[in-house]
C-alpha positions as CSV (number, residue, x, y, z in Angstrom):
1,X,0.0,-0.1,0.2
2,X,1.1,3.5,-1.3
3,X,2.0,6.0,2.2
4,X,-0.4,8.8,2.0
5,X,1.0,11.9,1.1
6,X,-0.6,14.0,3.2
7,X,1.9,16.2,5.7
8,X,4.4,16.3,3.1
9,X,5.8,19.0,1.1
10,X,4.2,18.5,-2.3
11,X,7.5,18.9,-4.1
12,X,7.3,15.0,-2.3
13,X,4.9,13.9,-5.0
14,X,5.5,12.3,-7.6
15,X,3.9,14.1,-11.4
16,X,2.7,15.0,-12.7
17,X,0.4,15.9,-10.3
18,X,-3.3,17.6,-10.3
19,X,-3.1,20.3,-7.3
20,X,-5.6,22.8,-5.9
21,X,-4.6,25.5,-3.7
22,X,-7.3,25.4,-1.1
23,X,-7.2,28.6,0.4
24,X,-7.9,30.4,-3.0
25,X,-10.5,27.6,-4.0
26,X,-12.5,28.3,-1.1
27,X,-12.0,32.1,-1.9
28,X,-13.3,31.4,-5.2
29,X,-16.5,29.6,-3.8
30,X,-16.7,32.0,-1.4
31,X,-17.2,34.9,-4.1
32,X,-19.4,33.1,-6.5
33,X,-21.8,31.8,-3.3
34,X,-21.9,35.7,-2.0
35,X,-22.5,37.0,-5.7
36,X,-25.6,34.7,-6.1
37,X,-26.7,35.1,-2.1
38,X,-26.8,38.7,-2.6
39,X,-29.0,38.2,-5.4
40,X,-31.1,36.4,-4.5
41,X,-30.4,33.6,-6.8
42,X,-30.3,29.8,-5.7
43,X,-26.6,28.0,-6.4
44,X,-26.5,24.2,-8.2
45,X,-23.1,23.9,-9.5
46,X,-21.7,21.9,-12.3
47,X,-20.1,18.6,-11.4
48,X,-18.4,17.7,-15.2
49,X,-15.4,20.1,-13.9
50,X,-14.4,18.2,-10.9
51,X,-15.3,14.8,-10.9
52,X,-14.6,14.6,-6.8
53,X,-17.9,13.7,-4.4
54,X,-15.2,16.0,-1.8
55,X,-15.3,18.8,-4.0
56,X,-19.1,18.4,-4.0
57,X,-20.2,18.4,-0.7
58,X,-17.0,21.4,0.3
59,X,-19.7,23.6,-2.5
60,X,-22.8,22.1,-0.2
61,X,-21.3,23.0,3.1
62,X,-20.9,26.9,1.1
63,X,-24.3,27.7,0.3
64,X,-25.0,25.5,-2.9
65,X,-28.9,23.5,-3.4
66,X,-28.2,20.8,-5.3
67,X,-25.3,20.1,-7.9
68,X,-25.9,19.4,-11.8
69,X,-24.3,16.6,-13.7
70,X,-23.5,16.3,-17.5
71,X,-24.5,12.0,-17.5
72,X,-26.4,10.3,-15.5
73,X,-23.6,7.5,-14.3
74,X,-21.8,10.9,-12.7
75,X,-25.3,11.1,-10.6
76,X,-25.3,8.0,-9.2
77,X,-22.0,8.4,-8.1
78,X,-22.8,11.9,-6.7
79,X,-25.8,10.0,-4.8
80,X,-24.0,7.0,-3.5
81,X,-22.2,10.2,-1.9
82,X,-24.9,11.4,-0.1
83,X,-26.5,14.0,-2.2
84,X,-30.2,14.3,-2.6
85,X,-30.2,17.0,-5.5
86,X,-29.2,16.7,-8.3
87,X,-29.8,18.2,-12.3
88,X,-28.7,16.0,-14.8
89,X,-28.6,18.9,-17.4
90,X,-29.2,16.6,-20.4
91,X,-31.3,14.0,-21.9
92,X,-31.4,10.4,-20.2
93,X,-32.6,8.3,-23.4
94,X,-32.8,4.3,-23.5
95,X,-34.3,1.3,-21.8
96,X,-31.1,1.0,-20.0
97,X,-30.5,4.7,-18.7
98,X,-34.2,5.7,-18.1
99,X,-34.7,2.2,-15.7
100,X,-31.1,3.4,-14.0
101,X,-32.9,7.2,-13.4
102,X,-35.6,5.6,-12.0
103,X,-34.7,3.1,-9.5
104,X,-32.3,6.5,-8.4
105,X,-34.9,8.5,-8.4
106,X,-35.8,6.3,-5.4
107,X,-32.7,7.3,-3.4
108,X,-32.3,11.1,-4.1
109,X,-34.3,13.6,-6.5
110,X,-33.3,13.7,-9.5
111,X,-34.0,16.2,-12.0
112,X,-33.8,15.7,-15.9
113,X,-33.9,17.2,-19.1
114,X,-36.2,16.5,-21.9
115,X,-37.3,18.3,-24.7
116,X,-39.2,14.9,-26.6
117,X,-42.6,13.7,-25.6
118,X,-41.3,9.9,-26.5
119,X,-38.4,10.1,-24.2
120,X,-40.7,11.7,-21.4
121,X,-43.5,8.9,-21.9
122,X,-40.1,6.7,-21.5
123,X,-39.4,7.8,-18.1
124,X,-42.5,7.7,-17.2
125,X,-42.9,4.2,-17.9
126,X,-39.4,3.3,-16.0
127,X,-41.0,5.1,-13.0
128,X,-43.7,3.1,-12.8
129,X,-41.9,0.0,-12.9
130,X,-39.7,1.3,-10.7
131,X,-42.1,2.7,-8.1
132,X,-40.7,6.6,-8.6
133,X,-41.8,10.2,-10.3
134,X,-38.6,11.4,-11.2
135,X,-38.8,15.2,-11.8
136,X,-38.1,16.7,-15.1
137,X,-37.0,20.3,-16.2
138,X,-37.9,21.1,-20.2
139,X,-34.7,22.5,-21.5
140,X,-35.3,25.2,-24.5
141,X,-32.9,26.1,-27.0
142,X,-32.0,29.5,-26.4
143,X,-29.8,29.9,-29.1
144,X,-27.0,27.9,-28.6
145,X,-28.3,25.4,-31.5
146,X,-28.0,21.9,-29.3
147,X,-31.0,20.2,-27.6
148,X,-33.8,22.2,-26.8
149,X,-37.2,22.3,-28.1
150,X,-37.2,24.8,-30.5
151,X,-39.9,27.8,-29.1
152,X,-42.5,28.7,-26.2
153,X,-45.0,27.1,-28.5
154,X,-43.8,23.7,-28.2
155,X,-42.7,24.4,-24.9
156,X,-46.4,24.8,-23.6
157,X,-47.3,21.1,-25.6
158,X,-44.7,19.3,-23.7
159,X,-45.5,20.6,-20.8
160,X,-48.6,19.7,-20.8
161,X,-48.1,16.2,-22.0
162,X,-46.0,15.8,-19.2
163,X,-48.6,16.9,-16.0
164,X,-51.1,14.5,-17.6
165,X,-48.4,11.6,-17.3
166,X,-48.6,10.0,-13.5
167,X,-44.9,8.7,-13.0
168,X,-43.6,12.2,-13.7
169,X,-43.4,14.8,-12.5
170,X,-43.2,18.9,-14.1
171,X,-40.6,21.1,-12.3
172,X,-39.5,24.2,-14.5
173,X,-37.2,24.6,-17.2
174,X,-33.8,25.3,-18.4
175,X,-31.3,26.3,-21.0
176,X,-27.6,27.3,-21.7
177,X,-26.2,30.0,-23.4
178,X,-22.7,28.9,-24.0
179,X,-22.6,30.2,-27.8
180,X,-22.6,33.5,-26.2
181,X,-18.9,32.6,-24.3
182,X,-17.9,32.1,-27.7
183,X,-18.4,36.6,-28.6
184,X,-15.2,38.0,-27.6
185,X,-16.6,41.6,-27.6
186,X,-17.3,42.4,-24.2
187,X,-21.1,44.2,-25.1
188,X,-22.1,41.6,-27.8
189,X,-21.5,38.7,-25.4
190,X,-23.5,40.2,-22.4
191,X,-26.4,41.7,-24.9
192,X,-26.2,37.7,-26.5
193,X,-26.8,36.5,-22.9
194,X,-29.4,38.7,-22.3
195,X,-30.8,38.0,-25.7
196,X,-31.2,34.1,-24.7
197,X,-32.3,34.5,-21.2
198,X,-35.0,36.1,-22.3
199,X,-35.7,33.6,-24.6
200,X,-36.2,31.2,-22.2
201,X,-38.3,33.4,-19.8
202,X,-40.9,34.2,-22.3
203,X,-41.3,30.1,-22.4
204,X,-42.1,30.1,-19.0
205,X,-44.3,32.8,-18.7
206,X,-45.9,31.1,-21.8
207,X,-45.7,27.7,-19.7
208,X,-47.6,29.5,-16.7
209,X,-50.2,31.4,-18.7
210,X,-51.3,28.1,-19.7
211,X,-51.8,27.6,-16.3
212,X,-48.6,24.9,-15.4
213,X,-46.5,26.6,-12.5
214,X,-42.6,26.9,-13.5
215,X,-40.6,26.5,-9.8
216,X,-37.2,25.6,-11.9
217,X,-35.9,28.6,-14.1
218,X,-32.2,27.2,-14.4
219,X,-29.3,28.2,-16.6
220,X,-26.0,30.3,-15.8
221,X,-23.0,28.7,-16.7
222,X,-19.8,30.5,-15.1
223,X,-18.9,32.1,-18.6
224,X,-22.2,33.7,-18.3
225,X,-23.6,33.5,-15.3
226,X,-22.2,36.9,-13.9
227,X,-25.1,38.3,-16.7
228,X,-27.5,35.6,-16.2
229,X,-27.9,35.5,-12.5
230,X,-29.0,39.0,-12.7
231,X,-31.3,38.9,-15.0
232,X,-35.2,38.6,-12.7
233,X,-36.9,35.0,-13.3
234,X,-34.0,33.1,-12.7
235,X,-34.2,30.2,-9.7
236,X,-30.8,28.9,-10.1
237,X,-27.8,29.2,-11.9
238,X,-25.8,26.1,-12.9
239,X,-22.4,27.8,-13.3
240,X,-19.2,25.4,-11.3
241,X,-16.4,25.2,-12.9
242,X,-14.7,28.5,-12.2
243,X,-14.3,27.5,-9.0
244,X,-11.1,26.6,-9.9
245,X,-10.3,29.9,-12.1
246,X,-9.6,28.5,-15.0
247,X,-7.7,30.9,-17.5
248,X,-10.7,30.2,-20.0
249,X,-13.1,31.5,-17.7
250,X,-10.7,34.7,-16.2
251,X,-10.1,35.4,-19.7
252,X,-14.1,36.5,-19.7
253,X,-14.0,38.4,-16.5
254,X,-15.0,36.0,-13.9
255,X,-13.8,37.3,-10.5
256,X,-11.6,34.5,-9.8
257,X,-8.4,33.3,-9.5
258,X,-6.2,30.3,-10.5
259,X,-6.4,27.8,-7.7
260,X,-5.5,24.5,-10.0
261,X,-2.3,23.7,-11.2
262,X,-0.2,20.5,-12.5
263,X,3.0,20.3,-11.0
264,X,5.5,18.4,-13.1
265,X,9.5,17.6,-13.9
266,X,11.8,18.9,-16.2
267,X,12.8,15.9,-18.2
268,X,14.4,17.5,-20.9
269,X,16.8,20.5,-22.1
270,X,17.6,20.2,-25.8
271,X,18.2,23.5,-26.3
272,X,18.7,27.1,-24.6
273,X,15.2,28.0,-25.6
274,X,12.8,24.3,-24.8
275,X,12.4,23.3,-21.5
276,X,10.9,19.2,-21.9
277,X,8.8,18.1,-19.0
278,X,6.7,14.9,-18.0
279,X,3.0,16.0,-19.1
280,X,1.2,16.2,-22.5
281,X,-3.0,15.7,-23.8
282,X,-2.5,12.8,-21.4
283,X,-2.4,14.8,-18.0
284,X,-4.3,17.6,-19.6
285,X,-6.3,19.1,-23.2
286,X,-4.7,22.4,-24.3
287,X,-8.4,22.6,-26.8
288,X,-10.0,25.2,-25.3
289,X,-7.1,27.3,-23.3
290,X,-3.7,26.6,-22.9
291,X,-2.1,26.3,-19.9
292,X,-0.1,29.3,-18.3
293,X,3.6,28.6,-17.0
294,X,3.9,29.8,-14.1
295,X,7.4,31.7,-12.8
296,X,9.2,31.3,-16.6
297,X,9.1,34.6,-18.0
298,X,9.3,35.8,-21.5
299,X,7.3,31.9,-22.7
300,X,6.3,32.5,-26.1
301,X,4.3,28.7,-26.2
302,X,3.7,25.7,-25.0
303,X,3.2,22.6,-26.9
304,X,1.6,19.1,-25.6
305,X,2.2,16.0,-27.8
306,X,0.8,12.7,-25.6
307,X,3.1,11.9,-22.9
308,X,5.0,15.5,-23.7
309,X,5.4,18.7,-22.8
310,X,7.2,21.9,-24.2
311,X,8.2,24.9,-23.1
312,X,9.6,27.2,-25.7
313,X,11.0,30.7,-24.9
314,X,11.9,33.3,-26.9
315,X,14.9,33.7,-25.3
316,X,17.0,30.9,-24.0
317,X,18.2,30.7,-20.2
318,X,20.1,27.8,-18.3
319,X,17.5,27.4,-15.6
320,X,14.8,25.0,-14.4
321,X,17.7,22.0,-15.4
322,X,16.7,18.5,-15.7
323,X,14.5,17.2,-12.7
324,X,13.7,20.5,-11.9
325,X,9.6,20.8,-10.7
326,X,7.6,23.2,-12.4
327,X,3.4,23.9,-12.0
328,X,1.6,25.0,-15.1
329,X,-2.0,26.7,-14.2
330,X,-4.6,24.5,-15.8
331,X,-6.1,26.2,-18.8
332,X,-9.6,24.2,-18.8
333,X,-10.5,22.4,-15.6
334,X,-12.9,20.8,-17.6
335,X,-10.3,18.9,-19.8
336,X,-7.9,18.4,-17.2
337,X,-9.3,16.5,-14.1
338,X,-11.0,13.4,-15.8
339,X,-7.5,12.8,-16.9
340,X,-6.8,12.3,-13.1
341,X,-7.5,9.8,-10.3
342,X,-7.3,12.4,-8.0
343,X,-6.9,15.7,-7.0
344,X,-4.1,17.0,-4.4
345,X,-5.6,19.8,-1.9
346,X,-2.2,21.8,-0.7
347,X,-2.0,24.7,1.4
348,X,1.6,26.7,2.2
349,X,2.9,24.2,-0.1
350,X,2.2,21.3,2.1
351,X,-0.2,18.3,1.0
352,X,-3.6,18.9,3.4
353,X,-5.9,16.2,1.0
354,X,-6.2,13.9,-1.6
355,X,-9.9,13.5,-3.2
356,X,-10.3,10.5,-5.7
357,X,-11.5,12.1,-8.5
358,X,-15.0,9.4,-8.8
359,X,-16.8,9.9,-11.1
360,X,-14.2,10.5,-14.2
361,X,-14.9,8.4,-17.0
362,X,-18.7,8.2,-16.0
363,X,-19.7,8.6,-19.6
364,X,-23.5,6.2,-19.5
């Protein structure tokens, strides 16, 4: 059995090691929670970034009402850890998954997104067999061009179907205005966030005008929640990845600081302007945002192959040398955490905790 690293210096860890600065993490959580609390908005942070029940419970302790998952398999992991309020912000389709959903709903309040009446009937049938009544929210396509009903009329029609079924419960509506994140101009991005959320709220109003109560109105990822949470009518936001202070979100102006980094070791110095380290795309994926090198100036860029990373410098230098440790701030946590079996919580360069990423690989 491998000895626990808790209490040891961070430098004693083998590499690559995914580190969470606990002081910064807690500050980010407190900042996001305070903003939402001041606005009277509930927080249901997405768990697809951290993959860790330990982190999820930390968020609940900070005031989150529950969590959001991308996949039913993730929800099963978090429910097994004692979390009882879980939104699966995705469609759960097919007899295998709807059976699992219906049985999980006996143990936790699992809410699932729907946009198709056949799928709702399938969930209703599974609920009848399991003796449960899963809650559902209608997803609206508010401009992203992915899943969701197309407009308010279709939302009303689907809501009518849902309330007539005995083994499902209509809980509300959700949308994800993620397409707005790609808009580079701050003013234009905010305008599209507001327009997208406005489409959701118009559909909510239409359902209510049809005499159907709408309890949950959910939207807002980390890249949009600062704006979305300030729009009257929203009841909760799903922003979660921001707790790690990714470069991706900081670039969008989200008020968080970097808490997640990768500790690596220099394995080669083939030229004065190149530093090679022991982590590539199998340790972090730079597709959305490349990592940020900490403590080295004049970096021209970072390139990653499968198992190697290379820091390219504009000018040569002697340090760091082979065997020296380096840290890189993770650019986008969603594309890093799932590659690691654990998160290592650190404070003042000491290992304080190790958190298994139990929800990684739960793709079904």
